[in-house]
Steps between C-alpha positions, in 0.01 A plus 500: 500500500282290737349814648421636151334179409296486832383870432395420149302193631320702761417786249349233256304337781361836597405577144317177468322539823378858398380343164295237693357763733394723205329197328287453821424872535737570778642860466794670670400792725650831355808617691723800496339816365146375537236662716485335848193282530425345835298225333822358332793664679627467853701804615790407717693819486474869402814646328596821322503444125473662168163340464189696580382506855290189563632303200692180529873597525646153538368140459631268787295187398293427192129461535242312291129525421254261340209687353388737781657285773837586651695175544795675650533866573812680376725615782611861411653808630286809439651837396445795738626739219847613395754558760534859593850654451 
């Protein structure tokens, strides 16, 4: 019960924080499935994935932008294409 309440509290806090970010023009960097962009993504791994080669296969840490400025690059794993069988 306590863990459930804690989780709900954290989720509500995150939702409120994202709302405040949006009001101030801060946007979340696109994650999984988006085209890798070195201006807003930091590649930390290359993994086999169903995503197209060079696309973001996994989001490891959320990134944020303010207008054209990157506040924090998203840490991502980039796809090197589907695994060959």
